[in-house]
C-alpha positions as CSV (number, residue, x, y, z in Angstrom):
1,M,0.0,0.0,0.0
2,R,2.2,2.9,-1.3
3,T,-0.3,5.5,-2.3
4,I,0.9,9.0,-1.4
5,L,-1.4,11.6,0.0
6,T,-0.9,15.3,-0.3
7,I,-2.1,17.4,2.7
8,S,-1.9,21.0,3.6
9,L,-2.3,20.3,7.2
10,S,1.8,19.9,10.3
11,C,2.5,15.9,10.5
12,L,-0.6,16.9,8.9
13,L,-0.3,20.4,9.3
14,M,2.6,22.2,10.5
15,I,3.7,23.8,13.5
16,A,6.8,23.8,11.8
17,Y,5.9,21.7,8.7
18,V,4.5,18.6,7.8
19,G,5.3,15.2,6.5
20,Q,6.1,11.9,8.3
21,P,7.2,8.6,6.9
22,D,4.7,5.8,7.3
23,A,5.7,2.4,8.6
24,S,7.6,1.8,5.3
25,G,9.6,5.0,5.7
26,E,7.9,6.7,2.8
27,D,7.3,10.4,3.2
28,L,3.6,11.2,2.9
29,A,3.6,15.0,2.9
30,G,4.9,17.3,0.4
31,H,4.2,15.0,-2.5
32,K,1.5,15.5,-5.0
33,A,-1.2,13.0,-5.8
34,G,-4.5,12.9,-7.4
35,N,-7.7,12.1,-5.7
36,F,-8.2,8.7,-4.3
37,L,-10.4,6.3,-6.2
38,S,-13.4,4.8,-4.3
39,S,-11.8,1.3,-4.6
40,Q,-8.7,2.7,-2.9
41,I,-10.4,4.1,-0.1
42,A,-12.4,1.0,0.4
43,E,-9.0,-0.9,0.5
44,F,-7.7,1.5,3.3
45,K,-11.0,1.0,5.1
46,R,-10.8,-2.8,4.9
47,D,-7.1,-3.0,6.1
48,A,-7.7,-0.4,8.7
49,E,-10.7,-2.3,10.1
50,R,-8.4,-5.4,10.3
51,G,-6.1,-3.4,12.5
52,N,-3.4,-2.5,10.0
53,D,-1.7,0.5,11.6
54,S,-0.5,2.1,8.5
55,A,-3.7,1.8,6.9
56,Q,-5.3,3.4,9.9
57,F,-2.9,6.3,9.6
58,Y,-3.6,6.8,5.8
59,L,-7.3,6.7,6.5
60,G,-7.0,9.4,9.1
61,L,-5.1,11.5,6.6
62,I,-7.8,10.9,4.0
63,Y,-10.5,12.2,6.4
64,V,-8.4,15.1,7.4
65,K,-8.0,16.2,3.8
66,G,-11.4,15.1,2.5
67,E,-9.9,13.1,-0.3
68,G,-12.9,11.2,-1.9
69,V,-14.8,11.3,1.5
70,T,-16.4,14.3,3.4
71,K,-13.8,15.9,5.6
72,N,-14.3,14.6,9.1
73,Y,-11.9,15.6,11.9
74,I,-13.7,13.2,14.5
75,E,-13.3,10.2,12.1
76,A,-9.7,11.2,11.4
77,L,-8.9,11.5,15.1
78,K,-10.4,7.9,15.6
79,W,-8.2,6.3,13.1
80,F,-5.1,8.2,14.2
81,R,-5.6,7.3,17.8
82,L,-6.2,3.5,16.8
83,S,-2.9,3.6,14.8
84,A,-1.0,5.6,17.5
85,N,-2.0,3.1,20.2
86,Q,-0.2,0.5,18.1
87,N,2.9,2.7,18.4
88,N,2.9,4.0,14.8
89,A,5.1,7.0,15.0
90,A,3.6,8.9,12.0
91,A,0.2,8.6,13.7
92,E,1.4,9.9,17.0
93,C,2.7,12.9,15.3
94,A,-0.6,13.4,13.6
95,L,-2.5,13.0,16.7
96,G,-0.2,15.5,18.3
97,D,-1.3,17.9,15.5
98,M,-5.0,17.2,16.1
99,Y,-4.5,18.3,19.8
100,N,-2.2,21.1,19.0
101,L,-4.6,22.6,16.4
102,G,-7.8,21.6,18.2
103,L,-9.2,19.6,15.2
104,G,-11.9,17.2,16.4
105,V,-10.8,17.7,19.9
106,P,-10.3,20.6,22.3
107,Q,-7.0,22.3,21.7
108,N,-4.6,20.8,24.3
109,N,-0.8,21.6,24.5
110,T,-0.1,19.0,27.1
111,Q,-1.6,16.2,24.9
112,A,0.0,17.5,21.8
113,L,3.4,17.5,23.5
114,R,2.8,13.9,24.9
115,W,2.2,12.6,21.3
116,Y,4.9,14.6,19.6
117,R,7.3,13.2,22.2
118,L,6.4,9.7,21.7
119,S,6.7,10.1,18.0
120,A,10.0,12.0,18.2
121,Q,11.5,9.3,20.5
122,K,10.9,6.7,17.8
123,G,13.0,8.9,15.4
124,N,10.2,10.3,13.4
125,S,11.4,13.6,11.8
126,G,8.0,15.3,11.8
127,G,7.5,14.5,15.5
128,Q,11.0,15.8,16.2
129,T,10.4,19.0,14.4
130,N,7.0,19.6,16.1
131,L,8.4,18.7,19.4
132,G,11.3,21.2,18.8
133,S,8.7,23.9,17.9
134,M,6.8,23.3,21.1
135,Y,10.0,23.9,23.2
136,L,10.9,26.9,20.8
137,K,7.6,28.6,21.4
138,G,7.2,27.6,25.0
139,K,3.9,25.8,24.3
140,G,3.0,23.3,27.0
141,V,6.5,23.5,28.3
142,P,8.8,26.3,29.4
143,Q,10.6,27.8,26.4
144,N,13.9,25.9,26.0
145,Y,16.2,26.7,23.0
146,T,18.7,24.1,23.8
147,E,15.9,21.4,23.9
148,A,14.4,22.8,20.7
149,I,17.6,22.9,18.8
150,M,18.6,19.3,19.9
151,W,15.3,18.0,18.3
152,F,15.6,20.3,15.2
153,R,19.1,19.0,14.6
154,L,18.1,15.3,15.0
155,A,15.4,15.7,12.4
156,A,17.7,17.9,10.0
157,K,20.4,15.2,10.2
158,Q,17.8,12.8,8.8
159,G,17.5,15.0,5.8
160,Y,14.1,16.6,6.8
161,A,13.9,19.9,4.9
162,P,11.6,21.9,7.4
163,A,14.0,21.1,10.3
164,Q,16.9,22.1,8.1
165,N,15.2,25.4,7.3
166,I,14.4,26.2,10.9
167,L,17.9,25.2,12.0
168,G,19.4,27.6,9.3
169,F,17.0,30.3,10.5
170,L,18.2,30.0,14.1
171,Y,21.8,30.0,13.1
172,H,21.3,33.1,11.0
173,N,19.5,35.0,13.9
174,G,21.7,33.7,16.7
175,Q,18.7,32.3,18.5
176,G,19.8,29.7,21.2
177,M,23.3,29.5,19.6
178,P,26.0,31.9,18.5
179,K,25.1,33.6,15.2
180,N,26.9,31.6,12.4
181,Y,26.1,32.6,8.7
182,T,28.2,29.8,7.3
183,E,26.1,27.1,9.2
184,A,23.0,29.1,8.3
185,A,23.8,28.9,4.7
186,K,24.7,25.2,4.9
187,W,21.3,24.2,6.5
188,L,19.3,26.6,4.3
189,R,20.9,25.2,1.2
190,L,20.1,21.6,2.1
191,S,16.5,22.5,2.8
192,A,16.2,24.7,-0.5
193,E,17.4,21.9,-2.5
194,Q,14.4,19.9,-1.4
195,H,11.9,22.5,-2.6
196,D,11.4,24.3,0.6
197,I,10.4,27.8,-0.6
198,V,11.0,29.6,2.7
199,A,14.6,28.3,2.7
200,Q,15.1,29.3,-1.0
201,L,14.0,32.9,-0.2
202,R,16.4,33.0,2.8
203,L,19.3,31.6,0.9
204,G,18.7,34.1,-1.8
205,F,18.8,37.1,0.7
206,M,22.1,35.6,2.1
207,Y,23.6,35.7,-1.3
208,R,22.5,39.3,-1.8
209,L,23.9,40.3,1.5
210,G,27.0,38.1,1.3
211,Q,26.2,36.3,4.6
212,G,28.0,33.1,4.9
213,V,28.4,32.9,1.1
214,P,30.0,35.2,-1.4
215,T,27.9,38.2,-2.5
216,S,26.3,37.3,-5.7
217,Y,23.3,39.0,-7.3
218,V,23.1,36.2,-9.9
219,E,22.8,33.6,-7.2
220,A,20.4,35.6,-5.3
221,Y,18.2,36.2,-8.2
222,K,18.4,32.5,-9.2
223,W,17.0,31.4,-5.9
224,M,14.3,33.9,-6.0
225,A,13.3,32.8,-9.6
226,I,13.3,29.2,-8.3
227,A,11.0,30.1,-5.2
228,S,8.8,32.2,-7.6
229,T,8.4,29.2,-10.0
230,E,7.6,27.0,-7.0
231,G,4.8,29.3,-5.9
232,S,6.3,32.2,-4.0
233,K,4.9,35.7,-4.5
234,D,7.8,37.1,-2.4
235,G,10.2,35.5,-4.8
236,K,8.7,37.3,-7.8
237,Q,8.7,40.5,-6.0
238,M,12.4,40.1,-5.0
239,M,13.3,39.2,-8.6
240,Q,12.0,42.6,-9.6
241,S,13.8,44.4,-6.8
242,F,17.2,42.6,-7.3
243,G,16.9,43.0,-11.1
244,T,17.2,46.8,-10.9
245,N,20.8,46.3,-9.6
246,M,21.7,43.7,-12.4
247,T,22.8,43.9,-15.9
248,P,20.7,42.1,-18.7
249,G,23.4,39.7,-19.0
250,Q,23.3,38.7,-15.2
251,I,19.5,38.4,-15.2
252,A,19.8,36.0,-18.2
253,Q,22.5,34.2,-16.5
254,A,20.4,33.7,-13.3
255,Q,17.3,32.8,-15.2
256,Q,19.2,30.2,-17.1
257,E,20.7,28.7,-14.0
258,A,17.2,28.7,-12.4
259,S,15.9,26.7,-15.3
260,V,18.6,24.2,-15.1
261,W,18.0,23.7,-11.4
262,L,14.2,23.3,-11.9
263,E,14.7,20.9,-14.8
264,R,17.1,18.8,-12.8
265,H,14.9,18.7,-9.7
266,L,11.6,18.3,-11.7
267,G,9.6,15.6,-10.1
268,N,11.9,15.3,-7.1
């Protein structure tokens, strides 16, 4: 059962971002897929009712998104809980989201924290990132940058783009750690290469300002063009702003490099 579900909502929706691997290790969020066929939904329901924890998790996501069914947070909560009670780390993270966002259940930071921690301790990168966000914001726990950064780093080292973006941002601003533009650029680049639009914008600004990387209008414009193509209105505006200080040749070079990047990463 390897259908991939797109959701707008942190393991669902994001505190930080979404996307957790299922039991097979496959990332469910941040990937595009069409609507589910009724036969596929029936398969999920059949397997979920037989106690398959991965099917229960998928079915919960389907009800959150309203893919082929009427959106129903109560039903989603039921299936997430059944899956989480079988120690499914992705479902634990999703259940944390439901409590954190008050979807189908009263908002409860204590319960959100509990489920995020269970997920994070199993190595789930989404759970680690969302737990880090709780510590970063002081939600349900005293604010603790050291604890937050520890969880973000664990997720970032697994290649999780949202955590890499946050870690880069914290290095850039010197929040909870000494300011380090080189480390900031390193983590933002890793995230940007995985289509994280916010990281792409931040990396573009770092090239514009020469923070941790050589000053380069071409590189700055390139990342803004990439972000714009991937859906950022801010990227489009920054292209216009940066372009006023560039020659036509530089703009053409940046656009060409952006096109090459997009072609290489198309479908990834």
